[in-house]
C-alpha positions as CSV (number, residue, x, y, z in Angstrom):
1,M,-3.1,2.5,-9.4
2,V,-5.3,-0.2,-10.9
3,N,-7.4,1.2,-13.8
4,W,-10.7,-0.2,-12.8
5,Q,-12.4,1.6,-15.7
6,Y,-10.6,-0.8,-18.1
7,L,-12.1,-3.7,-16.1
8,I,-15.6,-2.2,-16.4
9,E,-15.2,-1.9,-20.1
10,E,-13.9,-5.4,-20.4
11,M,-16.8,-6.8,-18.4
12,Y,-19.3,-5.1,-20.7
13,D,-17.4,-6.3,-23.7
14,H,-17.9,-9.9,-22.5
15,A,-21.7,-9.6,-22.1
16,S,-23.5,-12.7,-23.6
17,D,-26.8,-14.3,-24.2
18,D,-26.3,-16.2,-20.9
19,A,-27.5,-13.2,-19.1
20,E,-31.2,-14.2,-19.1
21,P,-30.8,-17.8,-17.8
22,M,-28.2,-16.6,-15.2
23,A,-30.7,-14.0,-13.9
24,K,-33.5,-16.6,-14.0
25,Y,-31.3,-19.0,-11.8
26,Q,-31.2,-16.2,-9.2
27,R,-35.0,-15.8,-9.4
28,N,-34.5,-12.6,-11.4
29,Q,-33.3,-10.7,-8.3
30,F,-30.7,-8.9,-10.5
31,P,-29.8,-8.4,-14.1
32,F,-26.7,-10.1,-15.4
33,L,-24.1,-9.5,-18.1
34,G,-24.0,-13.2,-18.8
35,I,-20.4,-13.8,-17.8
36,K,-19.8,-17.3,-16.4
37,S,-17.7,-17.7,-13.2
38,Q,-14.5,-18.9,-14.8
39,T,-14.6,-16.3,-17.5
40,R,-15.2,-13.6,-14.9
41,R,-12.2,-14.8,-12.9
42,D,-10.0,-14.9,-15.9
43,I,-11.0,-11.3,-16.8
44,F,-10.4,-10.1,-13.2
45,K,-7.1,-12.0,-12.7
46,P,-4.6,-9.4,-14.1
47,Y,-6.4,-6.6,-12.3
48,L,-6.4,-8.6,-9.0
49,K,-2.7,-9.4,-9.4
50,E,-1.9,-5.7,-9.8
51,A,-4.1,-4.8,-6.8
52,K,-2.4,-7.4,-4.6
53,A,1.0,-6.2,-5.7
54,E,0.1,-2.6,-4.8
55,A,-1.4,-3.6,-1.5
56,K,1.8,-5.5,-0.6
57,L,4.0,-2.5,-1.3
58,R,1.7,-0.1,0.7
59,F,1.6,-2.5,3.6
60,M,5.4,-2.7,3.7
61,E,5.6,1.1,3.7
62,N,3.1,1.5,6.5
63,P,1.2,-1.6,7.9
64,N,-1.2,0.7,9.8
65,Q,-2.6,2.5,6.8
66,A,-5.9,1.4,5.1
67,I,-5.1,-1.0,2.3
68,I,-8.5,-2.0,1.0
69,D,-9.7,0.1,-2.0
70,W,-13.2,0.9,-0.7
71,A,-13.9,3.4,-3.4
72,F,-13.5,0.5,-5.9
73,V,-15.7,-1.7,-3.7
74,D,-18.4,0.9,-3.4
75,E,-18.4,1.7,-7.1
76,F,-18.6,-1.9,-8.2
77,W,-21.3,-2.8,-5.7
78,S,-23.4,0.1,-7.1
79,F,-23.6,-1.5,-10.6
80,S,-26.9,-3.1,-11.6
81,E,-25.3,-6.2,-13.2
82,R,-24.6,-9.0,-10.6
83,E,-21.2,-9.9,-11.9
84,F,-19.8,-6.7,-10.5
85,Q,-20.8,-7.7,-7.0
86,Y,-19.1,-11.1,-7.6
87,I,-15.9,-9.2,-8.5
88,V,-16.1,-7.4,-5.2
89,C,-16.6,-10.6,-3.3
90,D,-13.6,-12.2,-5.1
91,Y,-11.5,-9.1,-4.3
92,L,-12.3,-9.0,-0.6
93,K,-11.6,-12.7,-0.3
94,E,-8.1,-12.3,-1.8
95,M,-7.4,-9.1,0.2
96,K,-8.9,-10.2,3.5
97,K,-5.6,-10.2,5.4
98,Y,-5.6,-6.4,5.0
99,L,-9.0,-6.0,6.6
100,Q,-9.2,-4.0,9.8
101,P,-11.7,-4.2,12.7
102,D,-13.3,-0.9,11.7
103,D,-14.0,-2.4,8.2
104,L,-16.8,-4.6,9.6
105,P,-19.5,-1.9,9.2
106,R,-18.5,-1.7,5.5
107,L,-18.9,-5.4,5.2
108,K,-22.2,-5.2,7.0
109,T,-23.4,-2.7,4.3
110,L,-22.5,-5.2,1.6
111,I,-24.5,-7.9,3.4
112,V,-27.7,-5.7,3.7
113,Q,-27.5,-4.0,0.2
114,K,-28.3,-6.0,-2.9
115,S,-28.8,-8.9,-0.6
116,W,-29.3,-12.4,-1.9
117,W,-27.8,-15.8,-0.9
118,D,-25.1,-15.7,-3.6
119,S,-23.4,-12.5,-2.4
120,V,-24.0,-13.1,1.3
121,D,-22.5,-16.6,1.1
122,A,-19.5,-15.3,-0.9
123,L,-18.7,-12.8,1.9
124,V,-19.2,-14.9,5.0
125,K,-15.8,-16.5,5.1
126,T,-14.1,-13.1,4.6
127,I,-16.2,-11.8,7.6
128,G,-15.3,-15.0,9.5
129,Y,-11.6,-14.4,8.9
130,L,-11.9,-10.9,10.2
131,V,-13.9,-11.9,13.3
132,H,-11.6,-14.8,14.1
133,K,-8.6,-12.5,13.8
134,N,-10.3,-9.8,16.0
135,P,-12.2,-11.6,18.8
136,D,-13.7,-8.4,20.0
137,L,-15.9,-8.4,16.9
138,K,-17.7,-11.5,18.2
139,S,-20.1,-9.3,20.0
140,E,-21.1,-7.8,16.7
141,M,-22.0,-11.3,15.4
142,A,-24.2,-11.8,18.4
143,A,-25.8,-8.5,17.7
144,W,-26.4,-9.4,14.1
145,S,-28.1,-12.6,15.1
146,S,-30.7,-10.5,17.0
147,S,-31.3,-8.3,14.0
148,D,-34.5,-8.2,12.0
149,N,-32.5,-8.6,8.8
150,I,-32.5,-12.2,7.6
151,W,-29.1,-11.9,5.9
152,L,-27.4,-10.6,9.0
153,K,-28.9,-13.4,11.0
154,R,-27.7,-15.9,8.4
155,T,-24.2,-14.4,8.4
156,S,-24.0,-14.4,12.2
157,M,-24.3,-18.2,12.1
158,I,-22.4,-19.3,9.0
159,H,-19.4,-16.9,9.4
160,Q,-17.8,-19.8,11.4
161,L,-18.0,-22.2,8.5
162,G,-14.8,-24.2,8.2
163,M,-13.5,-23.2,11.6
164,K,-13.5,-26.8,12.8
165,G,-11.7,-27.0,16.2
166,Q,-11.4,-23.3,16.4
167,T,-15.2,-22.8,16.4
168,D,-16.5,-20.7,19.2
169,T,-19.3,-22.9,20.4
170,I,-20.6,-20.4,22.9
171,L,-21.1,-17.9,20.0
172,L,-22.4,-20.6,17.7
173,A,-25.1,-21.6,20.3
174,E,-26.0,-17.9,20.9
175,T,-26.3,-17.0,17.2
176,C,-28.4,-20.1,16.5
177,E,-30.6,-19.6,19.5
178,N,-31.3,-16.0,18.4
179,C,-32.4,-17.3,15.0
180,L,-34.9,-19.9,16.2
181,H,-38.7,-19.6,15.9
182,T,-38.9,-18.6,12.2
183,D,-40.2,-20.0,9.0
184,E,-37.6,-18.0,7.0
185,F,-35.9,-20.5,4.6
186,F,-32.5,-18.8,4.4
187,I,-32.2,-18.6,8.2
188,N,-33.3,-22.2,8.8
189,K,-31.1,-23.5,6.0
190,G,-28.1,-21.5,7.2
191,M,-28.5,-22.9,10.7
192,G,-28.6,-26.4,9.4
193,W,-25.6,-25.7,7.3
194,I,-23.4,-24.5,10.1
195,L,-24.5,-27.3,12.4
196,R,-23.8,-29.9,9.8
197,D,-20.4,-28.4,9.2
198,Y,-19.5,-28.3,12.9
199,A,-20.8,-31.9,13.3
200,K,-17.8,-33.1,11.2
201,T,-15.6,-31.8,14.1
202,N,-17.8,-32.4,17.1
203,Q,-20.9,-34.5,16.4
204,N,-21.8,-34.8,20.1
205,W,-22.0,-31.1,20.6
206,V,-24.3,-30.8,17.6
207,E,-26.5,-33.7,18.7
208,N,-26.8,-32.1,22.2
209,F,-27.8,-28.8,20.7
210,L,-30.4,-30.4,18.5
211,K,-32.0,-32.4,21.3
212,N,-31.9,-29.4,23.7
213,H,-33.8,-27.3,21.1
214,E,-35.8,-30.0,19.4
215,S,-39.2,-28.3,19.7
216,D,-37.9,-25.0,18.5
217,L,-36.0,-26.2,15.4
218,S,-37.5,-26.3,11.9
219,N,-37.6,-29.6,10.1
220,L,-35.4,-28.0,7.5
221,T,-32.7,-27.2,10.0
222,W,-32.9,-30.6,11.5
223,R,-32.6,-32.3,8.2
224,E,-29.7,-30.2,7.1
225,A,-27.8,-30.6,10.4
226,T,-28.2,-34.4,10.4
227,K,-27.3,-35.0,6.8
228,Y,-24.3,-37.2,7.7
229,F,-25.6,-38.9,10.9
230,Y,-29.0,-40.2,12.1
231,L,-30.9,-38.5,14.9
232,E,-34.7,-38.7,15.0
233,K,-36.7,-35.6,15.5
234,N,-39.9,-36.0,17.5
235,Q,-42.8,-34.5,15.6
236,I,-44.2,-32.1,18.2
């Protein structure tokens, strides 16, 4: 078993004066230890290596058993210092192939607890991997897009980042349409991001979506979506 207590102690041992500026960068949403990204990854590397080795052995013994260490995830997510949530995001990214459909509610909890763009955006591709692997979960993404929670809305759209030709355009349209008519920055920015990303694969689809929803789209979404091509938005 990985001794996560050693990792906790090592993290606190690496606390630095960078904590204050790092917290300030995230608008003081959370306290920080002051551990920069590369240092954090270096600290976590041997623990992650051991966790992956254990997971591989357990999967070989019984591929149907739960592999993800959710006790570790829950414990580290509960810490005040933000670097512990980053550790969880890194862990889940590396262990995503062991995620099961019934893990989605757990991932949802991580989206809505200690929410900010840094942790949400670090989890979206892990969620996207799980949904793409289990298409029945697409209905959950549609449901998230109708939520009152801005981070679930954002996730419902951008979980398809990087899918390119495998993007489900019906789901993309539905999630984006359910996120229209808002002044919320993170929703509008996220919509522009996913549309810009998919435009690299199918610019015509994105152009049509923009024109069909022109009066409902924020200027921010339009600007982000058309970053790499020109399409004028009528000022209505």
